[in-house]
N, C-alpha and C positions, 0 to 999 in steps of 0.2 A: 413506487417509490425509484431515486433515483442515486447508483451510485459513479464517481469519479474516480479511479486509483490514478493519481499524478505522479510519476517517477522522472528522475535523472537516469540519461543517458538512454540510447537506442541498444532494441533487441538484436545481436545478432546473429546466433544460430540461429540455426533454421529447426529445429527440432522445437526448440523455448518456441519459436514463433508460433511451430504449428498447434503445441499445445495450449498456449494462450489462444490463438485462435477458435482452439475447441470448445473451449470453456466461456470465450465469447456467445458462441452461437448458443449454444446448454442454456447461459442465463437470458437470453430474448424472450425466455416464454415468466421470467419473474421478475423482472427489472430492466432501467434504461443503461445503459455499462458508457461509460465514456473514459477512453486509455488515452491519458494527454502525458508529453515527454519534453521536458526540456532538455538543453543541452549541455552534456558534461564537460567541467573546464577540460580544458586539457593542464595536462603536471605530470612530471615527473615523480619518478619512481620515489626517489628521494625527495625530501623539502624538508625544510624544518617546520618547528611548532605554531610558526610567526605564517610562513608561507600555505603552510596545509589547511591554519583556520581562515585565512583568506580564498580558498580554494570551495573549502566547505561554506563560507557566509555569502560568496560571491552567484554557490548553485542555488543557497538558501532562499535569496532574495529573487532567482529566477520564478525557482519557486511560490515563496510569497505569492508575487504579483498573478499567478491562476490559478488561487485560493476563488471562491466564492464563498458568499454566506449557507453556509453548510456546518454538517456535525464534523470534525477535524481526527481523526486516527493516524497517528504515525507511527511507523512501522521503529521500534528501537530497539536496542538488547537487552535493554535496565527497562523492558513495559509489563505491562499485564497479561497472566501469559490463561490460557482462559483451554479449558477441552472443545472438541470440536462440539456439544451438546451445552456446551456456558454460551460457548463462540455464538452459535443463531442466536442463542437466546438476551443475549444482547446485542444483536443486532436490531432484534423482536422489537426491544425495549426503548430503542433509539426513534426504530420508527413511529414508533408509538407517543412517545416520550418528547424528546426533543426535539426528530428536523427528518424532515423526509430527502434529504440529501446528506449522504454520507460521503465525507474523501479521507480514500488512505495515502498518508503518503509517502512512500519510497526510498532513501536517500542513496544520491551514488556511489561509487567504489568507499569513500571515505568516510561519509556518516553525514546526519546531519545538522544543517547546523541551531546554536540553540533558540534563537528567533524563529525559527520553524517549530521543532522543540515545545516554543513557548507559546505558539499560536493552538496549539494541538485541545482536543477535551480529553483527549485520553489520547497514551499511549501504551500499543500493542508490542509482544517480541512474543516469538512462533521458539524460541532454542537458544541454548547458549551456546551454538554452533552458528557461525557465519558463513551466511549465503552468499553467491555475488546476488548483486542487486537484480540482474535482469532474471536470473530462476527465482527469485524472492514476488516478482509477481507474478508466473503461473502458479505459483505454491498457495499465496493469496487469493484468486482468485479460485482454487481450483475448493478449496475453504468457504468460500462467498458462496458458490455452489451446492455447497453439502451442509452448510448450515439453510437456507433459501428449501431443499427437499426436506431438511428435518423440520423448520416451522411451516410446511406443508405436510408432515407426516408423510412421505412418499420413498418408496424402499432408494435403497442408495450406500448409507449409514450400516456401518458394521462396528 
């Protein structure tokens, strides 16, 4: 199985980089993991609706150019929610019945374009909370790792 996390913007904080590297190392025995980052568009804090849409669409175009044939899961606030066990089950079903390559997409600080969301096979939400997109990558990696442990009947999940 192959998993790609496609995201907008570099991870700057050292503690997040360390966490990401830890889960990348842990996941090596379960999957081929690829992290791809596209450059965030520069945008001032105050944007008109039109300017905001332009920024989101430009980032979306960059993300879409990186998509390969796969099962695509976009992280959105209004996506489907799972327990850890149900998420593990979903990953197993995707691998078995759909595709052995899953691409998770994490948008930038302004969100994901409609074009990216429309390309997704599924939208996923972790919470009503809004998380920094850099931290979301770490949270997603942890849940992917947890799902492999669950699917392999290994200790970790409690």
